[in-house]
C-alpha positions as CSV (number, residue, x, y, z in Angstrom):
1,M,-0.2,0.0,0.1
2,A,1.1,3.5,-0.5
3,P,0.8,5.7,2.2
4,L,0.0,8.5,3.5
5,P,1.2,11.8,4.5
6,A,3.1,13.7,3.4
7,R,3.2,9.7,3.2
8,P,2.6,7.8,-0.2
9,P,-0.8,7.4,-0.7
10,P,-2.6,3.9,0.2
11,E,-2.2,1.6,-2.4
12,S,-5.9,0.9,-3.0
13,E,-8.0,0.6,-6.2
14,C,-11.4,0.9,-7.2
15,Q,-14.3,-1.0,-7.1
16,P,-14.9,-2.7,-9.6
17,V,-18.8,-2.6,-10.3
18,S,-20.9,-5.0,-12.2
19,P,-23.5,-4.2,-15.0
20,S,-26.4,-5.0,-13.0
21,A,-24.9,-2.8,-10.5
22,L,-24.7,0.1,-12.8
23,L,-27.5,-0.1,-15.3
24,I,-31.2,1.1,-14.4
25,G,-33.5,-2.2,-14.2
26,P,-33.2,-5.4,-13.8
27,A,-29.5,-7.1,-14.2
28,R,-28.4,-8.1,-17.6
29,P,-24.9,-8.1,-19.5
30,A,-22.9,-5.4,-20.3
31,S,-24.3,-3.8,-23.8
32,T,-22.3,-2.2,-26.2
33,A,-22.9,1.5,-26.2
34,V,-25.6,4.1,-27.0
35,G,-27.5,3.3,-29.7
36,T,-26.5,-0.2,-30.0
37,G,-27.3,-3.2,-28.8
38,G,-26.0,-7.0,-27.7
39,H,-24.3,-8.7,-25.3
40,R,-20.4,-7.7,-24.7
41,P,-18.9,-10.6,-22.7
42,E,-15.1,-9.3,-23.4
43,I,-16.3,-6.3,-21.2
44,D,-17.3,-9.0,-18.1
45,G,-13.6,-10.7,-18.5
46,L,-12.3,-7.2,-18.7
47,R,-13.6,-6.7,-15.6
48,A,-12.5,-9.9,-14.2
49,V,-8.6,-9.2,-15.6
50,A,-8.8,-5.9,-14.1
51,V,-10.1,-7.2,-10.2
52,L,-7.6,-10.0,-10.5
53,L,-4.4,-7.4,-11.3
54,V,-5.7,-5.3,-8.3
55,A,-5.9,-8.2,-5.9
56,A,-2.7,-10.0,-7.2
57,Y,-0.8,-6.7,-7.0
58,H,-1.8,-5.8,-3.6
59,V,-1.2,-9.3,-2.0
60,W,2.1,-10.5,-3.9
61,L,3.7,-7.2,-4.8
62,G,2.3,-4.5,-2.3
63,R,1.9,-2.1,-5.3
64,V,-1.3,-0.6,-7.1
65,S,-1.5,-1.7,-10.3
66,G,-3.5,0.7,-12.7
67,G,-7.1,-1.0,-12.4
68,V,-8.7,1.7,-10.6
69,D,-8.6,3.9,-13.3
70,V,-10.1,1.1,-15.5
71,F,-12.9,0.5,-13.4
72,L,-13.7,4.2,-13.3
73,M,-13.4,4.6,-17.1
74,L,-16.1,1.1,-17.2
75,T,-18.1,3.0,-14.7
76,G,-18.7,6.1,-17.0
77,F,-18.9,3.8,-20.1
78,L,-21.8,1.9,-18.6
79,I,-23.8,4.9,-16.9
80,T,-23.8,7.4,-19.1
81,A,-24.4,4.6,-22.1
82,S,-27.8,4.0,-19.5
83,L,-28.4,7.7,-18.8
84,V,-28.6,8.6,-22.3
85,R,-31.2,6.2,-23.0
86,A,-33.4,7.4,-20.3
87,A,-32.8,10.9,-21.0
88,T,-33.2,10.2,-24.6
89,G,-36.6,8.2,-23.8
90,E,-39.0,8.9,-20.7
91,G,-36.5,11.0,-19.2
92,I,-34.0,10.4,-15.6
93,R,-35.8,9.7,-12.9
94,Y,-33.4,10.9,-9.9
95,G,-34.7,9.5,-7.2
96,A,-35.6,6.2,-8.9
97,F,-32.0,6.1,-10.4
98,L,-30.1,6.7,-6.6
99,A,-32.7,3.9,-4.9
100,R,-31.9,1.4,-7.7
101,L,-28.0,1.6,-7.2
102,A,-28.3,1.8,-3.4
103,A,-30.5,-1.2,-3.4
104,R,-27.4,-3.1,-5.7
105,L,-24.4,-1.4,-4.3
106,V,-25.0,-1.2,-0.3
107,P,-25.9,-4.8,0.7
108,T,-22.9,-6.1,-0.3
109,A,-20.7,-3.1,1.4
110,A,-22.6,-3.5,4.3
111,A,-21.8,-6.7,4.7
112,V,-18.6,-6.2,4.1
113,A,-18.2,-3.1,6.3
114,L,-20.1,-5.5,9.3
115,A,-17.5,-8.1,9.0
116,T,-14.6,-6.0,8.8
117,L,-15.8,-4.1,12.1
118,A,-15.6,-7.6,13.7
119,A,-12.6,-9.0,12.6
120,T,-11.1,-5.4,13.7
121,W,-12.0,-6.4,17.4
122,L,-11.2,-10.0,17.4
123,L,-8.0,-10.5,15.1
124,L,-6.5,-6.8,14.8
125,P,-4.1,-5.0,17.1
126,E,-5.4,-2.4,19.6
127,T,-3.6,0.3,17.6
128,R,-6.0,-0.2,14.7
129,W,-9.2,0.2,16.9
130,R,-9.9,3.8,17.4
131,E,-10.6,5.1,13.7
132,A,-12.5,2.2,12.9
133,P,-15.8,3.4,13.8
134,G,-15.2,6.3,11.6
135,D,-13.9,4.3,8.8
136,A,-17.4,2.3,8.5
137,V,-19.2,5.2,8.9
138,A,-17.3,6.9,6.1
139,A,-17.4,4.0,3.8
140,L,-21.0,3.7,3.7
141,L,-21.8,7.3,3.6
142,Y,-19.4,7.7,0.5
143,H,-16.9,10.0,1.9
144,T,-13.7,8.0,2.7
145,N,-12.1,9.1,-0.2
146,W,-12.0,13.0,1.5
147,R,-11.3,11.1,4.9
148,L,-8.0,9.5,3.0
149,A,-7.2,13.0,1.4
150,L,-7.4,14.8,4.7
151,D,-4.7,12.0,5.9
152,S,-2.6,11.8,3.0
153,V,-0.7,15.2,3.8
154,D,-0.5,14.8,7.3
155,Y,3.3,14.0,7.6
156,L,2.5,12.1,11.5
157,A,0.1,9.6,10.0
158,R,1.5,6.2,11.2
159,D,3.2,4.5,8.6
160,G,2.3,0.6,8.2
161,D,-1.4,1.5,10.0
162,V,-3.4,0.7,7.0
163,S,-7.2,0.7,7.5
164,P,-9.0,-2.6,6.4
165,F,-11.9,0.1,5.1
166,Q,-9.4,1.9,2.8
167,H,-10.4,0.3,0.3
168,F,-13.6,2.0,0.3
169,W,-12.2,5.3,-1.2
170,S,-12.8,4.2,-4.7
171,L,-16.6,3.5,-3.6
172,S,-17.1,7.0,-2.1
173,V,-15.6,8.9,-5.7
174,Q,-18.1,6.6,-8.2
175,G,-20.8,7.5,-5.2
176,Q,-20.2,11.2,-6.2
177,F,-20.2,10.3,-9.4
178,Y,-23.3,8.7,-9.3
179,L,-25.0,12.3,-8.2
180,L,-23.4,14.5,-10.7
181,W,-23.6,12.4,-13.9
182,P,-27.5,12.2,-14.0
183,A,-27.7,15.6,-13.8
184,L,-24.8,16.4,-16.6
185,I,-26.6,14.3,-18.9
186,A,-29.9,16.0,-18.2
187,A,-29.2,19.3,-18.8
188,A,-27.0,18.4,-21.6
189,V,-29.7,16.9,-23.4
190,W,-32.2,19.2,-22.2
191,A,-30.4,22.2,-23.8
192,A,-30.4,20.4,-27.2
193,R,-33.7,19.8,-27.0
194,R,-34.1,23.7,-26.2
195,A,-31.9,24.4,-29.3
196,G,-33.4,21.9,-31.7
197,R,-30.3,20.0,-31.7
198,A,-29.9,16.5,-31.6
199,P,-28.6,15.4,-28.2
200,R,-25.1,13.3,-29.2
201,P,-23.2,16.3,-30.3
202,V,-24.5,18.4,-27.2
203,L,-23.6,15.4,-25.1
204,I,-20.3,14.9,-26.5
205,G,-19.2,18.7,-26.2
206,A,-20.6,18.3,-22.5
207,L,-18.2,15.4,-21.6
208,S,-15.4,16.4,-24.1
209,A,-15.4,19.3,-21.7
210,V,-15.7,17.7,-18.3
211,L,-12.8,15.6,-19.9
212,A,-10.6,18.3,-20.5
213,L,-10.9,20.6,-17.4
214,S,-10.8,17.6,-15.1
215,L,-7.7,16.1,-16.6
216,A,-5.8,19.5,-16.6
217,Y,-6.7,20.0,-13.0
218,S,-5.6,16.0,-12.2
219,V,-1.8,16.7,-14.1
220,L,-1.9,20.4,-12.0
221,M,-2.9,19.0,-8.5
222,T,-0.8,15.4,-9.3
223,R,2.4,17.7,-9.8
224,A,1.6,20.1,-6.7
225,D,0.1,18.0,-4.4
226,Q,0.2,14.0,-5.6
227,P,-1.1,12.2,-2.1
228,W,-4.3,14.5,-2.2
229,A,-4.5,14.6,-6.0
230,Y,-4.7,10.6,-5.7
231,F,-8.3,10.6,-3.7
232,D,-9.9,13.9,-5.3
233,T,-13.0,13.3,-7.1
234,G,-12.4,16.3,-9.6
235,A,-9.3,14.9,-10.5
236,R,-10.5,11.5,-11.2
237,L,-13.8,12.9,-13.3
238,W,-11.8,12.8,-16.5
239,E,-11.6,9.1,-16.6
240,F,-15.6,8.9,-16.2
241,A,-15.9,11.4,-19.2
242,L,-13.6,9.3,-20.9
243,G,-15.6,5.6,-20.8
244,G,-18.4,8.4,-21.4
245,L,-17.7,9.8,-24.5
246,L,-16.4,6.1,-25.4
247,A,-19.8,5.2,-25.1
248,L,-21.1,7.8,-27.5
249,L,-18.5,7.5,-30.5
250,L,-18.5,3.4,-30.4
251,P,-21.2,3.1,-32.7
252,V,-19.0,5.4,-34.9
253,L,-15.9,3.4,-34.4
254,R,-15.9,0.2,-36.8
255,P,-12.0,-0.7,-37.1
256,A,-11.1,-3.6,-39.5
257,R,-10.9,-7.2,-38.3
258,A,-6.9,-7.2,-38.0
259,T,-7.0,-3.8,-36.3
260,R,-9.7,-5.4,-33.5
261,V,-7.2,-8.3,-33.1
262,A,-4.4,-5.8,-32.7
263,L,-6.0,-3.6,-30.4
264,G,-7.3,-6.0,-28.2
265,W,-4.4,-7.7,-27.5
266,T,-2.1,-5.0,-27.5
267,G,-5.0,-3.4,-24.7
268,L,-4.3,-6.3,-22.6
269,A,-1.1,-6.3,-22.0
270,A,-0.3,-2.6,-21.9
271,L,-3.6,-3.1,-19.2
272,V,-1.2,-6.0,-17.2
273,L,2.0,-4.2,-17.4
274,C,1.1,-1.0,-16.4
275,G,1.4,-1.7,-12.2
276,A,5.1,-3.5,-13.2
277,L,6.1,-0.6,-15.3
278,L,4.9,2.5,-13.3
279,Q,4.5,3.5,-9.8
280,V,1.1,4.0,-10.1
281,S,0.5,4.9,-6.6
282,S,3.0,7.9,-6.8
283,V,2.1,9.4,-10.1
284,F,-1.0,9.0,-10.5
285,P,-4.4,10.0,-11.2
286,G,-2.5,12.5,-13.8
287,Y,-1.4,12.4,-17.3
288,A,0.1,8.8,-16.5
289,A,-3.5,7.5,-15.9
290,L,-4.1,7.8,-19.6
291,W,-1.8,4.2,-20.0
292,P,-4.6,2.1,-18.2
293,T,-7.7,4.2,-19.5
294,L,-7.0,4.4,-23.1
295,A,-5.6,0.5,-22.9
296,A,-9.2,-0.7,-21.6
297,V,-10.8,1.8,-24.4
298,A,-8.7,-0.2,-27.0
299,V,-10.0,-3.4,-25.8
300,I,-14.0,-2.2,-25.4
301,V,-12.9,-0.6,-29.3
302,A,-11.4,-4.0,-30.3
303,G,-14.8,-6.0,-29.2
304,T,-15.9,-8.7,-30.8
305,S,-12.9,-9.5,-33.2
306,G,-14.8,-12.4,-35.2
307,S,-11.2,-13.8,-34.9
308,A,-9.9,-17.0,-33.4
309,L,-6.5,-15.2,-32.9
310,G,-8.8,-11.8,-31.2
311,A,-8.0,-10.9,-27.1
312,D,-12.2,-11.1,-26.9
313,R,-11.9,-15.1,-27.0
314,L,-9.5,-14.9,-24.1
315,L,-11.7,-12.4,-22.4
316,A,-14.9,-14.4,-23.3
317,L,-14.4,-17.5,-21.2
318,R,-16.4,-18.8,-18.8
319,P,-14.5,-18.2,-15.9
320,L,-13.1,-14.8,-16.5
321,R,-17.3,-14.0,-17.0
322,Y,-18.0,-15.5,-13.9
323,L,-15.2,-13.5,-12.1
324,G,-15.9,-10.3,-14.0
325,S,-20.1,-10.7,-12.4
326,I,-18.5,-10.9,-8.7
327,S,-15.8,-8.7,-9.3
328,Y,-17.8,-5.9,-7.3
329,A,-18.0,-8.4,-4.2
330,L,-14.1,-9.7,-4.6
331,Y,-12.9,-6.3,-4.6
332,L,-15.0,-5.3,-1.7
333,W,-13.3,-8.6,0.1
334,H,-9.8,-9.0,-0.5
335,W,-8.7,-5.9,0.7
336,P,-9.8,-7.4,4.5
337,V,-9.2,-10.1,4.4
338,L,-5.6,-9.6,3.3
339,V,-5.2,-7.0,5.8
340,V,-6.3,-9.4,8.4
341,Y,-3.9,-12.4,7.1
342,L,-1.1,-9.9,7.1
343,A,-1.3,-8.5,10.6
344,V,-2.3,-12.4,12.0
345,A,1.1,-13.8,10.1
346,E,3.0,-10.8,11.3
347,R,4.0,-9.9,7.5
348,D,4.5,-7.2,5.1
349,L,3.7,-9.3,1.9
350,A,1.5,-12.6,1.8
351,T,3.8,-15.5,1.0
352,P,2.6,-17.6,-2.3
353,L,0.7,-20.0,-0.4
354,G,-0.5,-17.3,2.1
355,G,-1.5,-14.9,-1.2
356,A,-3.2,-17.9,-2.6
357,A,-5.7,-18.4,0.6
358,V,-6.3,-14.8,0.7
359,L,-7.6,-14.9,-3.0
360,A,-9.6,-18.0,-2.7
361,V,-11.2,-17.0,0.7
362,S,-12.3,-13.9,-1.0
363,V,-13.6,-15.8,-4.0
364,L,-15.7,-17.6,-1.8
365,L,-17.1,-15.0,0.2
366,A,-18.0,-13.1,-3.0
367,A,-19.6,-16.3,-4.3
368,A,-21.5,-16.5,-1.4
369,T,-22.7,-12.8,-1.3
370,T,-23.1,-11.8,-4.7
371,P,-26.2,-13.8,-5.3
372,A,-27.6,-12.3,-2.0
373,A,-27.1,-8.7,-2.8
374,D,-28.7,-9.5,-6.4
375,R,-31.7,-11.3,-4.4
376,L,-32.2,-8.2,-2.3
377,A,-31.8,-5.8,-5.6
378,R,-34.9,-7.6,-7.1
379,Q,-37.1,-7.5,-4.2
380,A,-36.1,-4.0,-4.3
381,R,-37.5,-3.7,-7.7
382,G,-41.1,-5.1,-6.7
383,G,-42.4,-1.3,-6.7
384,G,-41.4,-0.7,-10.4
385,R,-39.1,1.3,-12.2
386,R,-40.4,4.5,-10.8
387,A,-40.1,3.7,-7.4
388,V,-38.3,4.8,-4.7
389,L,-38.9,3.7,-1.5
390,P,-38.2,-0.1,-2.0
391,G,-34.8,0.7,-3.1
392,V,-34.0,3.1,-0.4
393,A,-35.9,0.6,2.5
394,A,-33.3,-1.7,1.1
395,A,-30.4,0.1,1.2
396,L,-31.3,1.0,5.1
397,A,-31.9,-2.7,6.2
398,C,-28.3,-2.6,5.2
399,L,-27.0,0.5,6.7
400,L,-28.6,0.2,10.1
401,P,-26.8,-2.5,12.2
402,V,-23.0,-1.0,10.6
403,L,-24.0,2.1,11.7
404,G,-24.9,0.9,15.0
405,A,-22.5,-1.1,15.2
406,S,-20.1,1.9,14.8
407,A,-22.6,4.1,17.1
408,A,-22.0,1.6,20.0
409,W,-17.9,1.3,19.5
410,S,-17.3,4.9,19.5
411,A,-19.8,5.1,22.5
412,Q,-17.3,2.6,24.4
413,Q,-14.4,4.3,23.5
414,S,-15.8,7.5,24.6
415,A,-16.9,5.6,28.4
416,E,-13.3,4.3,28.3
417,R,-11.8,7.7,27.9
418,A,-13.7,8.9,30.7
419,R,-13.0,6.2,33.0
420,W,-9.2,7.1,32.3
421,A,-10.0,10.9,33.1
422,E,-10.4,9.7,36.9
423,L,-7.5,7.4,37.1
424,L,-5.3,10.5,35.7
425,T,-6.2,12.5,38.8
426,D,-4.0,10.6,40.7
427,G,-0.5,12.3,39.1
428,S,1.9,10.0,41.7
429,S,0.6,7.1,39.6
430,Y,1.9,7.9,35.9
431,P,4.7,10.3,36.8
432,G,6.4,9.7,33.2
433,A,9.9,11.4,33.0
434,A,10.0,12.3,36.6
435,A,9.2,8.2,37.7
436,G,11.3,7.4,40.6
437,A,12.6,4.2,41.9
438,R,9.3,2.7,42.6
439,V,6.0,3.1,40.4
440,P,2.9,1.1,40.9
441,D,2.2,-1.4,38.8
442,L,-0.8,0.0,36.7
443,P,-2.0,-0.1,33.2
444,M,-0.1,2.3,30.1
445,Y,-1.4,5.3,29.6
446,P,-2.5,6.1,26.8
447,P,-3.8,3.0,25.8
448,L,-2.7,1.3,22.9
449,A,-5.6,2.3,20.5
450,W,-5.3,6.1,21.5
451,A,-1.4,6.0,21.2
452,A,-1.9,7.7,17.9
453,E,-3.6,10.6,18.9
454,D,-0.9,11.1,21.4
455,A,1.1,14.2,19.3
456,P,1.0,18.0,19.8
457,V,-1.8,20.2,19.6
458,T,-0.6,21.7,17.5
459,Y,-1.0,19.1,14.7
460,D,-5.0,19.1,15.6
461,D,-5.0,23.3,15.6
462,G,-3.3,23.2,12.1
463,C,0.0,24.9,13.3
464,N,2.4,22.7,11.6
465,Q,3.0,23.3,8.1
466,T,2.9,19.8,5.4
467,T,5.3,18.3,3.5
468,T,4.1,20.2,0.5
469,G,3.6,23.6,1.7
470,T,5.6,26.2,1.6
471,E,4.0,28.8,3.7
472,V,5.0,30.0,7.0
473,I,2.3,29.2,9.7
474,T,3.0,30.8,13.3
475,C,0.3,29.8,16.0
476,V,0.8,31.3,19.2
477,Y,0.4,29.9,22.5
478,G,0.7,31.2,26.4
479,A,1.1,35.2,27.8
480,D,-0.5,37.9,26.3
481,E,2.3,39.7,27.6
482,P,5.2,37.6,27.8
483,V,8.6,38.1,29.8
484,R,10.0,35.9,26.9
485,T,9.3,34.9,23.7
486,V,10.0,31.4,22.7
487,A,9.7,30.2,19.2
488,L,10.1,26.5,17.8
489,V,10.7,25.9,14.8
490,G,12.2,22.9,13.0
491,G,10.5,19.3,11.5
492,S,8.5,17.0,13.9
493,H,11.2,16.1,15.6
494,A,11.6,19.7,17.1
495,A,7.7,19.8,17.0
496,H,7.0,16.7,19.6
497,W,9.2,19.3,22.0
498,F,6.0,21.5,21.9
499,P,3.6,19.9,25.0
500,A,6.8,20.4,27.5
501,L,7.5,24.1,26.2
502,E,3.9,24.7,26.5
503,E,3.7,23.6,30.2
504,I,7.2,26.1,31.0
505,A,5.5,28.9,29.2
506,H,2.4,28.8,31.1
507,A,4.5,28.3,34.0
508,R,6.8,31.3,33.5
509,D,4.2,33.7,32.1
510,W,6.4,32.9,28.1
511,R,5.3,33.3,25.1
512,L,5.4,30.3,22.7
513,V,5.4,30.4,18.7
514,N,5.3,27.5,17.0
515,I,6.8,27.4,13.0
516,V,7.2,23.7,12.4
517,K,7.1,21.8,8.8
518,G,7.2,18.4,8.5
519,A,10.4,16.7,7.4
520,C,12.4,19.6,7.6
521,L,15.5,20.7,9.3
522,F,16.2,24.2,10.0
523,T,18.9,24.5,7.8
524,D,19.3,26.3,4.8
525,A,21.9,23.3,3.2
526,P,19.7,21.3,0.6
527,Q,17.5,18.5,1.7
528,T,15.5,15.1,0.3
529,Y,12.4,14.2,1.2
530,L,11.1,10.4,-0.3
531,G,14.4,10.2,-2.5
532,E,13.8,13.7,-4.3
533,P,15.2,17.0,-3.6
534,Y,12.9,19.1,-1.2
535,T,12.3,22.1,-2.7
536,A,9.3,22.8,-0.5
537,C,11.4,22.8,2.6
538,A,14.3,25.4,1.2
539,E,11.7,27.9,0.2
540,W,10.0,27.2,3.6
541,N,13.3,27.7,5.2
542,R,14.3,31.1,3.7
543,A,10.4,32.0,4.3
544,V,11.2,31.4,8.1
545,M,14.1,33.3,8.5
546,A,12.1,36.3,7.2
547,E,9.9,35.7,9.5
548,L,12.3,35.4,12.3
549,R,13.5,38.8,11.8
550,E,10.3,40.7,12.1
551,L,9.5,39.0,14.9
552,R,12.2,38.8,16.8
553,P,11.8,35.9,19.6
554,D,14.0,36.1,22.7
555,T,15.1,32.5,21.7
556,V,14.5,29.9,19.2
557,F,14.2,26.4,20.1
558,T,15.4,23.6,17.4
559,T,16.8,20.6,17.3
560,G,20.9,20.5,17.5
561,T,21.9,16.6,15.7
562,T,19.4,14.3,14.0
563,T,19.5,10.6,14.4
564,S,18.8,7.9,12.1
565,R,19.5,4.3,12.5
566,D,21.8,3.7,9.3
567,G,24.5,1.8,11.1
568,S,26.9,2.7,8.1
569,A,29.3,4.0,11.4
570,G,28.8,1.3,13.4
571,F,26.5,3.2,15.8
572,G,23.6,5.6,14.9
573,E,23.9,8.1,12.2
574,E,23.3,11.2,14.6
575,Q,25.2,14.2,13.1
576,V,24.9,18.1,13.1
577,V,23.7,18.9,10.0
578,D,25.1,20.9,7.4
579,G,24.0,24.3,8.1
580,Y,22.7,24.0,11.8
581,V,25.6,26.3,12.8
582,D,25.5,28.7,10.1
583,R,22.0,29.4,11.0
584,W,22.7,30.1,15.0
585,R,25.3,32.7,13.5
586,E,23.1,34.0,11.8
587,L,20.2,34.2,14.4
588,D,23.3,35.3,16.2
589,G,23.5,38.8,14.2
590,L,19.9,39.2,15.0
591,G,20.2,39.2,18.8
592,I,18.3,36.0,19.1
593,D,19.6,33.1,21.4
594,V,19.4,29.8,20.7
595,V,18.4,26.3,22.8
596,A,20.0,23.2,20.7
597,V,18.4,20.0,22.2
598,R,20.1,16.6,21.0
599,D,17.7,14.8,18.8
600,T,15.5,12.0,20.8
601,P,16.5,8.0,20.0
602,R,14.8,6.0,17.1
603,F,13.6,2.7,17.5
604,G,13.0,1.6,14.1
605,F,9.8,-0.2,14.4
606,D,6.3,1.0,15.6
607,V,6.2,0.6,19.1
608,P,2.6,0.6,19.8
609,D,1.9,-1.7,17.5
610,C,4.8,-3.9,19.1
611,L,3.6,-3.5,22.1
612,A,-0.1,-4.7,21.0
613,V,1.5,-8.1,20.3
614,S,4.3,-8.4,22.6
615,G,5.6,-7.8,26.1
616,P,7.3,-3.8,27.1
617,E,10.8,-6.2,27.0
618,E,10.6,-7.1,24.1
619,C,9.9,-3.8,22.2
620,T,13.0,-1.8,23.4
621,A,16.1,-0.8,21.6
622,A,19.8,0.3,21.9
623,P,20.7,3.7,22.4
624,E,23.5,3.0,20.3
625,D,21.2,2.3,17.6
626,S,20.0,5.5,16.5
627,L,22.6,7.7,19.0
628,A,26.3,8.5,18.6
629,P,28.6,7.4,21.7
630,V,29.1,11.0,22.3
631,S,26.7,13.7,21.7
632,P,27.8,15.5,18.2
633,L,27.8,18.8,19.7
634,A,30.3,18.0,22.3
635,G,33.6,19.8,21.3
636,L,32.1,22.1,18.6
637,D,33.0,25.7,18.1
638,L,29.3,27.0,18.7
639,P,28.3,30.7,18.2
640,P,27.9,31.9,21.8
641,N,23.9,32.7,21.4
642,V,23.6,29.0,21.6
643,T,22.5,26.8,24.9
644,V,23.0,22.9,24.5
645,L,20.7,20.6,25.8
646,D,21.0,16.9,26.0
647,L,18.3,14.9,27.7
648,T,18.6,11.3,26.5
649,D,19.2,9.9,30.2
650,L,15.3,10.6,30.4
651,F,14.9,8.1,27.7
652,C,17.4,5.7,27.8
653,A,19.6,3.9,30.5
654,P,22.8,3.6,29.5
655,D,22.1,0.5,27.7
656,V,18.7,0.7,26.8
657,C,15.6,2.5,25.7
658,R,12.1,1.5,26.8
659,P,9.2,2.0,25.8
660,V,7.4,2.8,28.7
661,I,8.7,5.4,31.7
662,G,6.8,5.2,34.7
663,N,3.4,3.9,33.4
664,V,3.7,6.5,30.6
665,L,4.4,5.6,26.7
666,V,7.1,7.2,25.6
667,Y,6.7,6.7,21.6
668,W,3.2,6.8,19.8
669,D,5.2,5.7,16.2
670,S,8.6,4.7,15.9
671,S,10.7,7.6,16.5
672,H,8.3,10.8,17.9
673,I,7.8,11.3,21.5
674,G,3.9,11.4,22.8
675,A,3.1,14.5,24.3
676,T,1.6,12.9,27.7
677,F,5.5,11.6,28.3
678,M,6.8,15.5,27.1
679,R,5.0,17.5,29.6
680,T,6.0,15.0,32.2
681,L,9.6,15.8,31.4
682,A,9.0,19.5,31.5
683,P,9.9,20.0,35.1
684,E,13.5,18.4,34.0
685,L,13.6,20.6,30.9
686,E,13.1,23.3,32.8
687,R,15.5,22.9,35.4
688,R,18.1,22.1,33.0
689,W,17.5,24.6,30.8
690,N,17.9,27.2,33.6
691,Q,21.3,25.7,35.1
692,A,22.4,26.2,31.2
693,E,22.0,29.8,31.0
694,G,22.7,30.0,35.1
695,R,19.1,31.2,36.1
696,A,17.5,30.3,39.1
697,S,14.9,27.4,38.9
């Protein structure tokens, strides 16, 4: 999967939708296009190939295949054909259209969501529980894509914590398309009739405009903020429009038999190779997404070639056609089955045998749920083609158990928080960094399910710049008339000191100014992010210096070293980054003091995830794994305005760094210190700071 943060986006695919789930009326095979008829068995086979690629790439390669774009194009192709037939006939009945779609799509989605909630509770580690109720609700109310888009620009979104509901983002994109497309088609047909023109040319013009505008937006957004664009419905609309144009133009596309054969095999080969040759999760959905969509277009244009050598002969095989008929359910089931398997097996990728088992279980579940969902959809049609209530009732009957289960789980989480609020009133039970020789034997705080929430409040306040942004975001905390102003400047390892500094600021009537950007060190030296030049960081750093010249704080608090776990030098690659000291000298010229704090140790594995399956003694790290034997700041010729602080002994004993100290969880991921632990460290930070500057405590 690809992730989320400024992490790579999650490697999920768009859900394949069967023709019966897309067409108004009873289940029927895919038709060719507007104005034509006949069964298109190769479309069923194409859908099967796409869903098998999606599943295989997820299961064995941990990559995205490009099938997402095929399914979006196919959806546009089939829905446009159906809506144009309705619009040019007795008209589109918006309510009935949506009710029938809900009756077909929601039962399977609700069954998968309910089973996934149960599997999360029973089989996944506690660190996956917090988001599960909200993820389930977002999945069935069609806004998972926007939920993931917001997470995708969060640098601190935890790596490896892939939601078993993540693949529902594609259902959300399609749901939003279903709301828009009937109105667009109806408006174009109305305009054509009003102008006394044939509907087809007007429809072609309207869909061409959508394609051009959306593709341009997609290319621009992919360049500017690819993780966001990946989930942005506006950046995906052109793929639906491409399918719609294909439906309108297919009747006049009549290639010769030899051309059909060439188109079919070329398109099929291009589709299979797309995910292998392109890193789909990091370059889509811009112009690169033309590869799989045009490959699928080629297969559809090839159609039934009439040749024994055509690709349609392969795609029309009964096994592929059957898989195509259950592809919607197969897509929905394969992802949570895979996530549960990987969690239970404690693996990042499936073994050949394990992956085969995942696919087999997914096919069996899809084969069981598809007929049941189809029966429910047929029952919902009992009121006739124009009826709305039967479809709505069928969808609600499936939705309510999932929404009820999610609400109950959320209520249980709220009750647990209230219980912890009472326990924490006794500060001596959870001393954290202030722990003495004896600490009561009590459950750790925060519980693992809440570990990801234990980040500085500045992230919730929107005060930390994302990896793609360049604007300086300044947020001010503390006294209105301060005796001292401290600016916290740097990347996320500077940001995690905020809770301790805020405690000191409130106690001392200081003003604390937060100026932080994800993965961006406070230096003018060139930096990289995800292997690429980090130009947004360089631009932000220049703007930060301009901000500090205007703000003139008394002190800048920042990291003085940077730790890593490369180990190529025989110890952790801790260093004073190029440009740090030059930056501090520049601040000295402005009359601004600098507090350079030694960076914190890195564990190299997700600490809460480790604690979810093992005891604290199995989740420790050696200091030398990420720290130099002696602080690289020691012995450096530093400017006179620099005060150096080293609090490593509060995180590690000489031979071990522990995940839990004084009953408080230290790390909320692999390297970032939790806000709770940082607050317990504030008194000692203040004492050492005063001592280093020669002030009385």
